[in-house]
N, C-alpha and C positions, 0 to 999 in steps of 0.2 A: 628646435621648437621651443617657444617661450613657455614659462611655467603656466600650467593650466590645470583644471580639475580633470580627474581620470576619465570621466564621461566624455569630455570634449576631445581628449587624446584618442580614445577609442573610436570616436566618430571620424577623426582625421585619418586614422589608420584604415578604416573602412573605405573612405573615399579614395585613398591612394592604392589600396590593394584589392578591393572588391570582396574582401572576406567580411563575414558578419559575426558579431559577438552576441551571445545570449547570457543573461545574468539576472539575478534577483536584485531588487533595489538595495537591500541591506548588505549586498556583497561589496559594493563600492563605498569608499570613505566619503562622508558627506561634504566636508569643506576643505580637505587637504589639497594643496596645489603642488604639482609635480613638474619637474623639468626633465626632459629626456632628449638625447641626441643620438643619431644613428646615420651611418653612411655605408652603403653596400654591405649591409649585414642581413643575415637570414631573419625572417620575421620571428621565428621561435626564440632566437637569442635576444632580440629586442624585448619581446614580451616577458622573458624570464627576468631580465634586468629591471623591467618596469614593475612587475607584479610581485616578485619575491619579497621585497622589503615590506609589502603591504599584506603579506601572508595570504596571498590569493594564488590559487592554482588554476591551470587552464588545460583543457582537453580538446583536441581537434576531432570532430566527428563530421565526416563529409565536408561540406563547405561552411560549417558552423564552428566557432570557437566558444566553448562553454566555460564560463568563469565560476569558480566556487571558492568559498572561504576554507582555509585549511582546518580540518578537524571540527567543522561546524556542526553542532548538534542543536542549534537553536530551533525551537518549535513555534516561535511567535515573532512579531514585528511591531515596532512602535509606529502607529499612525494617528496623528493628531492627539497624542497623549494617551491613546488607548492601546492596550496590548491585545492584538487579534491573533488567536490561535490558528495555526495552519495544520493541515493534515497532509499526509503523504499520498499522492495520486500516482498510480502506476497502471500499466496495461500494455497492450500490443496494438500495432497498426499494421493492417494487412490489405492486400489488393482484393478485389472481388473474387479472384481465383483462389484466395487463401494463402498467397505468398507473403512473407514478411517484407515490410517496406522500410529499409534503412534511410536515414537522412530526411525524414519528414519533420518540418519545422512545427513546433508546438509553442504557442504564445498565449499568455493570459491577457485577455482583451483589456485594453486601456493601460497596460503596463509594458515595461521592457523585459519582464521576467518570462523565462521559457526554457526550452531544451530542444533536443532533437533525438529521434529514435536511433538506436544502435543497429548493428548488422542484423540482429534478430528481429528488428521492428519493435523492440521493447523501449519503454521510456519511464522515467520517474521524475517527479517534481513536486513542490509543495504549493498548495493552493487552499483557499478556504471555500467552504460550501457556498454555492451560488455564483462563484466565479465562472466565466465563460472561457473555455479553451478553444483556440483557433488552430486547426490542423491544416497545413498548406504545404505544397511542393509543386515544382514545375511538372506539368503534365497531369495534375490531378485537380479536381474541383475542391475548393476550400470547404471545410466543415467546421461548424461551431457547435460545441457540446458543453452543456452546463454541468458543473461539478455537483454531484450528489453526495450523500452521506457515506456510501460504502467505500469510496476511494479507489475503485477498480473500473477501468475503462478498456474496452476492446473496440477499436475503430476500423471500419471498412471504408477505404478511399475509393471514390469513383474516378476512373481513368479519364484522360483527356478526350478519349473517343466519345465519352458521354457528357463532357463538360462544355458549358456554353462560354466559359470565361477562362480557358486554359491557354498554355503556351504551346505552339506548334512550330514545326520546321517548315519553312516556305522556300520559295525560289532562291537559288544560290546558297542554300543551306542556312539562311538567316532565320533566327528564332524570333517569332512575333506572337503577341497575344491574339487569340482567335477573334476577340471582339473588334480588333482593328482591321480585319481582313474584309475586303469588298468582293470576295469571290468564294466559291465553294471549295472546301478542303476537308478531307477525312484522314484519319490516322488509325493504324492498328499496331499494337505492341509486338515486339519481336517474339516475346515468349508465347503469345497466342499463335503466331505463325509456326514456331517450333513444335508446339504441342499438337497441332492439327494433324500431323502425320500425312500432310498432303503431298502429292508428287513433287511439287516445287512451291516456291514462295508466292507465285501468282495464283496457283490453284487454291492456296490457303485463303485468298480474299474472295472466292466465289460466294455470292449470297450475302456478304457482310457489308457491302457498300452500295449505295444507290447509284444505278446507272453504270456500274463497273461490270461488264460482261466478260466472262472467262469461258473459253472453249478449248477442249482437248480432243483432237480428232480420233485418237485411238484409245484414250482412256487409261493407258498403261503408264506406270512410272517411267520417267526418262523420256517421254514423248514431248512433242511440240505443244506449246500452249499459246493460244491467241487471246489477247486482252484488248478490249475496246472500251474507252471511257466515253459515255454518251453515245453518239452515233458516228457515222462515217463522214469524213471531210474530203475524201478523194475517191475517185472511181477505180483507177488502176494503180494508185500509189499505196503507200503504207499507211494504214489507219491506226496502228498501235502507238501507245504513248512512248515518250522518251523515258528511258530508265537511267537514273543518276545514282551512282554508288559512291558515297562520300565525296561528292563534288565532281566525279568523273563520269561523263556519258559512257554508257556501256551498250554496245551493239547487241540487240537481242535477235538478230537475224544473221544468217550466213551472208557473207559478202557476195555481191553479184559482179565479179570482175569481168573485164572485157576480154573476150576470147580473141587473141591476136591471130588465130588461124583463120577465122571466118568473120563473124559479126558479133555484136553484143548479145550473146546468147546466155550468158550467165557464168557461173562458177565452172572451172575446169573439172572439179571433183564431182559436183552435185548436179550439173546441168540444169540449174534453176534454183529456185528457193526451196529450202528444205521443208517438206510436208505441205508446201503451198501448191497443191495440185491444181492444174488447170482442167483436170478431168478426174474421174473416179479411179484412175490408175495412179495412185499416190506413190511417190518414190519412197524408199526406205526412210523411216522417220527416226533420225538420230537425236531429235530433241532440240530444244531452244537453249542458247547459251545461259539463260537465267537458271537452268537446272544446276549450273555449277556453283551457285551461291549457296553456302551452307546456312540453313535457317538458324542454327544455334549461334551464329556470329552476328545476327541482326539485333539491333537495339530497337529501332522503330521503322515503320514504313508509312510514309506520308503520301497521299494521292492529291495532286493539284488538278482540278477539273477544268478542262477547256483552255483556250488560248489566253484568256484573261489571267488566269492563275499562273500560267507559264510564260507570260509575255517576255520575260527577261531571257528566256532560252530561244527566242526567235522561232523560225519555222519548224525547227526540230521539236518544239513543244506545242505545236498547233493542236495535237491530239491529246494534250494533257501530259503530265509528268508524274512518274513514280520515283519518289526520293527514298532511297534506302540508306539508313545510317547504321553503321556497324558498331559493335561494342569496342570500347577502348579502356576498359577497366574503371575502377572507382577507388576512392579513398577507403582503406580498411586497415585493420591492425595486422601487420605482417603480410606475408605472401599467401594468397588464397588459392586453393585448388578446387575446381569444379569439374565434376565428371557426370556425363549423361550416357546412359545406354538405352537404345530403343530397338524394338523388334516388332514387326508386323507381318501378317500373312495377307495375301491378296487372293480373294476367292472369286472365280468366275461363276456367278450364281444365277444369272438371268439369261438362260439360253432361249433361242427361238422355240416357240411352241408350234410343232408341226403335226400333221396327221400320221398315224401309225397303223393304218389299215391296208393301204394299197401300195404296191411296190413299183419297180421300174417298168416303164413302157410309155410310148409316145401316143400322140393323137393320130394314130395311123388308120383306125378302122372304127366305123360306127357300130359294129357288133361288139359283143362282150370281149374285153381284153383277154388275150391268150398268151401263154408261154410260147416261145419258139420250140419247134419240134423237128424231128427228122422227116424224111420223105413219107414215112408210114404213119406219121402223127404220133410217134412215140418219143421217148427220151426228152421230156420237157426240160427246158433250160431258160436262163435269163436272156433278156434282150442283149444285142450286141451294139456296137457303135452306130451302125446304120440300120440294120434290120430290127424292126420293133421300136426303134426310137424316132426315125424320120420317115420310114416307108413301111407299109404292110408287106411282110415277106410273101404273102399269098398272092398279092396283086401287083407288087412292085411299085405301088403309088400310095396315095392317101385317100381320105374320104371323098366320095363322089368322083373317084378317079383322078383327083388333082393332088399332086405331091403336097405333103403336109407343110413343107417349108415354104411353098408358094402361098399357103393360106395363113400360116401362123408365124412365119419368119423362122428364126433360128434360136430356139430355146437350147439350154444346155443339156448335157447328157444325163443330168439328174432328173429328167422328166419322170413323174411317178403317177401315170395314168394306167398302170398295168394291173395284173390280176391281184386279187385279194391275198394278203399274206396270212393264209389260214393253216399253215403247217404242212402243206403238200411237199412231198419229197421231190426235189428237182436236181438236175445235174448242174453243179456249180461250175464256175469258169475254169477251175483247175482240174475238173474231171471228177471231183468227189460228189457224193450224194449228201445233200443237206436239206433240212426242213426249211421251207420259206416262212419264216416267222417275223413278227415285227421287231424292229431294232430301235426302241424309243431313245436309247442313250447314245446313238451314233453321232448326234450333234455335239456330244461332249468329248468325242475322241481327241486324243493328243493334248487336250487342255489339262492343266495341273494347277495347283495352288502356287502362286508366286510367294516369295519370301524376301524380306529386307531387314538387314540389321545395321545399326549405326553405333559407333563409338565416338564420343566427343570429350576431349579433356582440355582444360584451359588453366593457365596460371595468370593471376592478376594481382595487382597491388597498387598502392598509391599513397601519397601524402600531400602536404600543402603545395608541393612543387610540381605535382602532376600525377599521372596514373598510366599504367601499361597493362596490356593483356595479350597473351600469346596462346594460340589454340591449334590443335590438330584434330581432324575429323576423318573417319573412315566409314564409307558406306558401301555395302555389298547388296546387290539385288539380283534375284533370279526371276525371270519373267514367267508369264502364264503359259507360254509355249516352250517346248524343249529347245535346247541349243541357243538360248537367248538370255543374256545377262549383261550387267554392267557394274562397274565400281567407280568410286570417286574418292580421291584423297585431297584434303584441303588443309593448307597451312595458312594461318591468319595471324597478323600482328597489327595491333592498334595502340596508339599512345597519344596522350596529351602531356605536354611538358611546358612549364613556365620557366623560360630562360632568364628573364629579368622581370621586374615589376610591370614592365610595359610590353614585353615581347613573349609570345607563346607560340608553340609549334604543335601541329597535329600530324601524325604519321599513320598511314594505313597501307597495308599490303596483304594481298591474298595470292597465293600460288595454288592452282588447282590442276590436278591431273584426272582426267575422266576417260574411261575406255568403255565403249559400247560394242558388244558382240551380238550381231544379228538381231536388230530390233524386229518385233513381229510385223509382218506385212498385212495390209488390209486392202479392201477395194478390189478393183478389176485388174489384178496382176496375175495373169495366167502363169501357172506353175509355181507361184510363191504365196499367193493369198490362201491361207488355210480355210477361211470361211467360204471363199468361192469354191474351193475344192469340196467342202462338205455339203454345200447347198446347190450351187449351180451345176456342179459336175458329178454329183453322187445321188443315186436314187434312195428311196426311203428304206430299202432292204440292204443298204451298204453296211457291211460288218467291220470294216477297217482291217480286213485280213492282209492287205498290202503293207500295212505299217511295219510288222516285224520282219517282212521278207523283201523290203525295198532294195536290199543289197545282196548280191550273190556271195557265196563263200569265198570266191577269189577276189572280192573287193570291188568288182565292177557293178554297174547299175543293173538291177533286175528289170527287164523290159516289160514284164507282166503281160505276156502273150495271152490274148483272149479276155483280158480283164475288161469287164463291161463299162467301167466308168473312167476310162482314160481321158477322153475328151481333150480339152486344153490343159487339164491339170493332172495328167497321169504321173508326172515326175515330181509332184509337189512334195511328197514325203522325202524323196532323195534330196531335193533342193533345200528343204528345211534342215535336214540333218547333215548334209555334206557340202553345201555351198556356204562358205564362211566369209563374212565381211566384218571387218573391225574398223571402228573409228577411234582414233586416239586424239583427244583434245588436251591441249595444255594452255592454260590462261594465267597471265600475270596481270593483276589489277592492282595498281599502286598509286598512291598520291601523297603529297605533302602540302600542308597549308601553314603559312606564316602569318600570324596576327600581330600587328604593331599598333599600339596605342600611342600615337605621336604626342598628343596633348589630351586634355580633358574633353576636347570637342572634335578631335580629328583622329580617325582610325584608318588603317590600311590592312588589306588582306591580299596576300600573294599566294597563288595556288597553282600547282602543276600535277598532272596525272597522266597515266598511260594505261592502255588496255591492249595488251599484246596476246595474240592468239596464234597457235599453230594447230592445224587440223591435218591429221594424217589418215588416209583411207587406204585400206589394203583388202583385196578380195582374193581368196584362195578357194577355187571350186575344185573339188576332188575329181580326177579324171573318171569318166564314165566307163572307160574300156579297160580290159585286163592289161593292155600294154602300157597304160599310164601316160598317154600323150593327148587324149581328148579332154583336156582340162582347161582351166581359165585362170589367169593371174592378172591382177591389176594393182597398180600402186600410184598414189598421188599425194602431194603435200601442198598445202595452202597456208600462207601466212597472212594474217590480217592484223595490222598494227595501227592503233590510233593514239594520238596524244592530244592533250588539252591543257592550255595554260591561260590563266586569267588573273586579273587584278581588280581590286575594288578599293576606291578611296571614299570615305564617308565623313561628312561634316554633320554634327548633330548638336542640338542645343535645346534644352528645356526652358520653359518659362520665358518666351520671347513675345514681343508685341504686347506688352502689358502684363505678361505673366500667365495668360490663359492658353497660349499656343506653345506647341513644341514642334520642332521640325528636324528633318534629316534629309540630306542630299548626298547622293552617291553617284560616282562616275567610275565606269569600269570598261574593260575590254577582254576579248577572248581570241585565242588563236587555236583553231581545231584542224587537225590533219589526220586523214585516214589513208593508209597504203595497204593494198592487198595484192598478192600475186600467187599463182599456183601452177603446178605442172602435173600432168596425168598421162599415163600410158598403160597399155595392156598387151597381153600375149595370149592368143587363143589358138595358136597353131604351133604346137610344141615339137621340138626336135629331140629333146632329152626327157625321158620318162620321169614323172614325178618331181621335176625341178621347177619350182616357182621362181621365175627370174625374167628380167627384161634384157638380159645380156644378148647381144646379137647372135651368139652361137646357139642360143636356145630356141630360135625361131625356125620353123619349117617354112622357108620362103622369106619374103621381105618383112622387116619389122613395121609395125604401125607407126604413123607419125605421132609425135608427142603433142598433146594439147596443152597450150600455155595460156594463162590468163593473167590480167593485171588490172588494177584499179588505183586511181589516185585522186584524192579530193582534198581541197583546202578551203577553209572558211575563216575569214577575219571578221571580227565584230567589235562594235563599240556600243555601249548602252549607258543610260543614266536613269535614275529614278528619284522621285521626290516624295517623301512621306510627311504629311502634315496632320496634326491633331489639335483639337480644340476642346479644352476641359475634359479630356479623356472620354468623350462620348461622340465626337464627330471626327471622322478620319477621311483623308483623301490621299490616294496614291496616283502618281503620274509617272509613266515610264516611256522611254523611247529607245529604240534599238535600230542600228544600221548594220546590215550584213554585206560582205563582199564574197561572193561564191565563185569558185573556179569552174563550177559546172555550167555557168551562164556565159553567153558570148562576151567577148572583150568589148568594153564600153557599156555593157548592160548588166554587169555583174554586181552593181550596187543597188540596194533597195532598203527603204526605211519603213518602220511600222511602229505606231504608238499604242498606248493603252491608258485607260482611266478606270479607277475603282474607288468607290466611296462606301463608308460604313457609318451608320447613324444608330447609336444605342439610345433609342428614344425613352426607354424605361428610366435611364439615368437623367436624361435631359429634362424630362417632364416630372421627375421625382414621383413616379407612379408608385402607389402603395404596394409593397411586395406581397401583401396578402391577396392582391388582385392580379398582379403580373410581376413575377420575380425578375424576368429578363426579357427585353424586347429589342430587336435590332433589324434594321433594313439595310440591305446591301445592293448596290447597283454597280455594274461594270460594263465596259466596252473595250474591245481590243481588236487589233489587226495582227495577223501573222502571215508571213510570206514563205512559201515552200519552193525551194529550187529543184531542178530536175536531177535525175540520177546522172552520174558521170557518163560522158560520151553520147548522151542523147542529142546533143546539138552538133555532133561531128559527122561529117560526110565521110564514111569509111568504106573501104573496099574489102572484098573477100578473095581468098586464093583457092584455086582448084587446079585440075588438069583437064585439058581438052586435046583429043587426038594424041595422047601421050606426052603433051607438052604442058609446062606450067602456064597457067592462065590467071588473069585477074578478072574478078566478077564485080558487076555493079552491086550496090547494097540492096538488100530486100526491102529495106525501110528507109524513107527519106527523113532527114531531121526537119524540125520546125523552122519556119521563117519568122524573123522578128520575135525571137523567143522572149517570153515574159515569165516571171515567177508566178506561181499560183497564189492568189490572195484570199485569205480567210478572214472575214469580218464577223464578229460575234458580239451580241449584247446579252448580258446576264443579269437577272434580278433574283434576289433572295429575301426571305423573311424568316427570322429566328425568334421563337417565343419560348419562355420558360414559366412554369407555374408551380405553385406549392413548394417554394424554396428550391426551384429547379429540379424537383423530383419528377416532374413531367415536362418534357420539352419537345418542340417540333421545329424542323428545319425544312423549309420549302424553297425550291429552286425552279426557275423558268429560264430557258436559254433559247436563243434563235440566232443562227448564223448562215452566211452564204459564202461558198468557196467558188471564186471566179478563176478564169484562165486555167481550167483543168488541163493537166498534161496527159494527153490520150494518144493511143495508137489507133488511127482511123484507116479502115481498108480502102484500097484503090482498085479500080478495074484492071484486069490482066493486061489490057491494051496499053496501060501506062508504063509497063516495064518493071514495076515494083509492086509489092503486095500491100504496102501500107505507108502512111506518113504520120509523123508525130505532129500533133496540132495543139495549140493553146486555145481551148474552146470549152464552153460548157459552164453551167452554173448549177451547183449542188447545194440544196438547202438542208440544213440540219437543225432541228428544233426538238425540244422535249421538256418534260417536267419531272421533277424528283421530289420525293417526300420522305423525310426521316422522322420517325416518332420514337422517343425513348422515355422510359418510365422506370422509376424505382418504386415498384409496387409495394414492397415490404422492406423496411429498414429498422430492424430491431437489434438488440445487443448481440444475439448469437445467430440470427437468421436474416438473410436478405434475399430479395428476388428482383432481378433487373430484366427488363424486356426492351428489345430494340427491333423496330420494324422499318424496312426500307422498301420503297416502291419507285419504279421509274417507267416512263413511257417516252419513246423516241419516235420522231417522224422524220425520215430521210427521203427527200424528194428531188428528183432530177428536173430542173426547171427548163434547161435548154442545152443544145449541143450546136455543133457547127452546121452551117447550111447544108441541107440535103441529108442530114443524118439524124435519126431519132432514137437510136439504140446503140449501146456499147455492150458487147458480150464479154463477160469476165471468165466464164468457164463453161464447158459442155461435158455431158456425161461420158462421151467416148473420145473427146479430144478432136472432134471433127466439125466443130462449129454448128452442131445441131443437125448434121446430115442424117443421123440415125437415132437421135434421142434429144432429151431436153437440154437447155442451157440456162445459166444464170446471167441475167442482164440488168443493166440500168437503162430504163426507157423514159423518155421525156414525158413528164406528167405522172409517172408512177413512183411508187416507193422504191428505194434502193434494194436490190436483191430480188427482182421479179423473176419468177420461174417461167420460162418460155418452153413450150413444147407443142406437140401435135394434139389436136382435139377432135371431137366429133364435129361433123358439119350439121348445124341445126336448121330445121325447117322453120322459116320465119312465121308461119301461121300457127303451127301446133307447138313449136319450140321443142319438138322431139328430135332425136338424132336421125339423120338420113341414113337409110340402108341402101346397099347396092342391089339393084334389080338384076336378077338372073346373072349372078357372078360366073365368069368364065363361060357365058352363054348357056348356063344350066338353070332353068326355072326351078328345078327341084331344090336348088340351094337358096331360094328366097328366104329371107329371115335369118341368114347365118352371118353375114358380114356387114360391117358399117363402112361408111365413107369417112375418111380422115381429111383434115385440112391440108391444103397444098403446102402451106408454110407454117412457121412457128407462130403461135399466139400465146398471150399471157394466160397462165393457169393458176398462179398463186404468188405468194410473196413470203420470203423467209424471215422477214423482220417480225419479231414478236410484238404483240400489242402491249404487253406489260411484263416487266421482270421485277423480282423482289426477293426478300428473305426476311426471316424472323428469327431472332436469337433470344433464348431464355437462359438466364444464369441464376442458379440457386446456390447460396452459400450458407452452410450450417457449421459453425465453429471451424474446424480444420478441414471440412469437406466442401467441395464445390462441384456442381454438375451443370454442364452447359449443353444446350441443344441448338442446332441450326437447321432450319428448313429453307430450302432454296426452291425457287419457282420460275417458270417461264410460261406465260400465258399467250396463246395465239402464235401466229406465224406458221408457215407451211414448209413441207419438205417433200421432195421427190424421192420416194423410197424404191430404189431398184431392187432391194431385197424383197419387198412386198410384191412388186410386179413379178419377180422370179417365182416365188413360192405359189402365187396364184396361177400363173400361166403353166407352171410345171406340175400342178396337182399336188403340191406339198403342203399347202395351207389347210388348216382344219375347216375353213369355209368351203373347201371344194368337196367335202364329204356329203353334203346335203343330197344332191341328186344321185350320186353313186349309191347311197344307202336307201334309195327309193323315195326320196322326199320331193321328187319333181312331178311333172305332169305325165300322163300316159304317153308312151312313145314306143313305136314298133321299130325294131332294128331291121336292117336290110335282110337278115336271115330269118325274119318273121318272129323273133322273140318279143313278147310283150313285156314292157318295163315301165317304170315310173322315172325315167331319166330325162324327160322332156322339159324344155323351157321355152317361153315366148319372150323374146328380147324386146324391150320397149323401143319403138322406132316407127318411122314412116317412110314410105317409098317416094321416089321423085314425083309419081303421079298423084300423090296425096293420100294413098291408101295406107291406113294404119296396119302395121304388121300384126298378123294373128297366126303365123306359122309356128308350129311346135317343132323345135329342132333339138339336136343332141346337145347335152350340157357342155360339150367341148367349146361350143361357140360363145358360151357365156364368159369363158375365161380367156379366150383368145385376145380380147382387147387389153390385155395386161402385158403388152410387148415390152421387152427390155432393149434389145438391139433390133430396130425396125428395118425391114428390107423389102416387103412384098410389093408387087406391082400387079394390079388387077387389069391392066390394059386401059387404054383411053385416058391415061394420065391419072387414074384413080389409085390412091393408096389404100391398103387394106386395114383391117382392125388392129393388126399388131403395131401400127404406127401410133396408136392413141395412148398418150402419156397421161391424160387427165385422171384415169382411175388410180394412178399411183401417187398423185399429189395429195398428201394427207395433212390435216391439221396436226401440229406438233406442240401440244400443251403438256407440261409435266410439272409435278410437285414432288420434291425429293427430300427425304431425310438425309441431309448432307453430312451432318456430324453430330455425334454424341460423345462427350468427354466427361470423365470423372477424375477429379484430382483430390489427393489427400496430402496435406502438409503435416509432417510429423511435428508434434508439439515441441516448442523450444525448451520446455521444462525437461522433457526426456532427452533432447539433444544435448543439453548442458551436462547431464549426468554421464554421458558417454565420454566427455572430455576429448573427443576425436573430431566429431562432426560439428559444423556450424549450422547446417540445415539439411533437410532431406525431404523428398516428396516422391509420390508415385502417381502416375497418370495412366488411365485406361482410355483408349480412343477408338471409336468406330467411325469410319468415314465412308460416304457413298453407300449407306446401308440399304436403303430400299426406296422405291417410288411409292408415294402415297396415292398418286394418280398419274396416268399417262394416257393420252388419246391415241397413240399408235397401237395397232393390233399386234398380236402374235409375239409379244415380247421383243419387238424390234427396238434396238437401242435408241432412245430419244436423243442422246447426245453423241451419236456415232456418225456425225457428218464427215465427209471426205475432204481433207485439206484444212489448213489453218489460215488461208488467205481471205480476201474480200468476198469470194464467191461461196457463201454459206447457203446450204439448201439442197445439196445433192448427197444422197446416202446410197451406198451399194456394198453389201457384204461387210457391214461393220461387225466388229468383235462383240461378244456378249458384254453385258454390264458387269463391272467388277466392284467388289466392296473390300475394304481392308479393316482388320481388327488388330490392335496392337497395344503395346504398353511402353512407358518410359519411366526410368528410374533416374532421379537426379540427387546427387549428394554434393555437399560443399565441405571442404576441410579447412 
């Protein structure tokens, strides 16, 4: 390098190495010219040779090199012949949560003088009164503070989540300024996720982002989480976003491999998608793979909304993208050690509210309910399975001489229309005499407080050549029901290394071991669902006496002879305690990225990653007999491995076309492959006692055939994108991508889709007075995304079976589509961003509208066709919505700040068309029977996505009253008791909420911060099978009114005068308004759960009517309260051990401020995590967690 002044030399070094220098003007010699040469030397050696002769020292702090004069004690500086005195300015820079922020750049406006904060967030520099200090860093909004006379400053930085002009991570991991983006993007810091104590990283985002809807079917830690950004783009496909971890796509579902034994029925282990129930009989929920990501390892989570934001990811990103960036260490002095300990308890606090006056007994007689007695009317005892529950033991039938089950269907054995629990001594099922008294706490039986502890330790360090971080985490969790627990071990490594001045490499690796033992069961699972056992199968005087004696002393199952509440759930306690299923998951998620700056205008990125998973499922059910041979053993292994390789070459140039334009053009490609295979077998016919084995010698008879599954898919992609900017206020992005998918037919596997996005910062373009408008931006975008089918949907496959003892080949049950086309999603997006009062108040508005064509659907065919269904490319689904984000810094003082963030979203999902002759696609039914005995969730042409279909009243067109059955069963005395039900399914409601949102308040006072989050869902309906059950079975508090004498005068068949009567609103077919006073039973019969009655002549009875259990599901919840204390750095320094320390207290899912559902039914307890939201049956109670976290750094 030729001789030059030191300022020019430092500028050249900055251009070559991307490091920044910070110094005061009087630090550098004014006129001295210096010559320096260097070749393949470390920068530190070059700087030492350059600066030492000038008596200048340097210190590397993060990405800044701070220059100082040796032993400089000067307190002034010569400016234009005047000696201006400077004062020492010092202070701390913290986040809004109170954490110290190292590496914040601090510059004196109009000069090159400045410094950066150290690891404690502390800074010192010299400035004169009236100078303006500029505080800035990537991910934070810039702050400008005027120097006052006292020389002390404590600054709170606003994170990128609330900044209108910050840097964010976008598609393909590229960092861009938010002002340049033509689409909607939101970001949350990893430390917020870690502190939330949420069940997983997705749950931590609930209520914090506009239009990001998070659902957990069972609400317990370790369970499945469904997340949808905006609305649904497909009817039967996956509507969840693509998850990218450090550039590697991570599958958040269990693979659906092809079952080589029969047809594409799903995983060999799980027989379908985990927790994605097509009915209320949900399979065991072993959770989503996202549960395996350790929150402590996360640096940031960035959410790209809609296909425009995710255009570069193709069809996989049509539902949006969640970008997770993990920690990779940072530059610090020496090797740092960070340790976090967390503990929380999970409290089942919101149980069903049920009546506690009347005990077991069915709708068997119109007279006063009686205990069962002997032939002489003595020895009163509880009802039995049949007598007293479904028939009157005195008559052998039901009211009016008609069997109860012919009038009301088949309620569970938990019917509680029996005698009042007034303390009368009765003979219990085991022969003992007990007082029949209320059991208000039986709904809490077997539940307990869950507990979770986490330990996380990490080592990190770095210098000018790179950084590295290694961590280990251990999580232990015990669930809210006994014999259920899980643990997780996580090993994580992340590193950034600069190999040369132009080559750097990024390494990431996580190895996770997760074991889940017996996840709690919910829904309609006979013998396993504890809530069904407590409500559907147990009366209100159930004492739980079977719990301690479920097992005989010899180890066999106690058959509980004469136990009144066996029903379908008699063995539930045994099944919970003795049937053991373990899932062992092992995941290796790793990646490497090589960055090469070939020239000043040409860069290359080469990236490769893998996501390797092994799932092992083992079931060991204890033999129920004393001989030890009536047991069950099953074992299966499934491997799901994915790899992703991509490259990007980028040309970039500033100041082109006259200097006002800048441009960037990139070209890249991706090769993605996923391979999955599995094997499963079981032994339920043992020859050797207590031997859990699949060996042939352990079978009593022939072994079962092994189920094998496999899946393979490959996608090759090429893409390019052009970024143009004009004067840093007008920006245009153009992208194009072409995919080649192996899941499409040969010759049709190529498809192309483009996108356009623009951003116009009009506040800069028009030089609007900042006192009027601090920031203003309009964004507009348009994109297409194409989605290919699942593997093997296009293949004509055969199944194998046996016929007459011989092997046989069967035709497939479903035909593949003809002329298959990818599903195309086209979306337009508009946004407006405004900032006021120096960006202390800002708003972000978004409107989007898209259509998804060529839906990939399974359409039913008539039996005469020889197959049950055909895959079709048909249907148009429209998805539109609006989102609003409001943020305000209400108070911003030296020691106190108050930040508020509000987000609101409304989505409109409508099915516009289907194939000819079809107007509805069913996604799930309550009992898995297509609506033969209960409601279904459907997509119907012209309706909102998620319509609840079921049976309704038949309404009289003149009076609009429900039609009643005249003379049911030929008995005129029954007039006014039963309603007519529709012959088929009709729309009853819709599960899509009208509005979702959340509001966050953060208060910071010195070293304390308090944050609250309120989450809300307004509107939308749910069919609550729990509500239907407790109403029909006499368990709901609402059923007390008439029994306690609050009805109309009514005379029972035995002549007793009561006030049990009701007049049901309705009209008879002849137009006569009903005025018959009938028994209160008939008021509650139209709450059928499993409908079955036939009144003759093609009439369905009252139990078919689902309308009464379709309820509005609005709720407002205190989702989170956290308190954080950061130990003062002055105290930390005195310890000479710690670098920082903090304590956090967190309460999550604390309570509902409002809910429209009655009787404490869980508003978030839907069954399943798939597209069919809106069915609830026997959900678990609501849970809340209370915990703390201690963090220390050494």
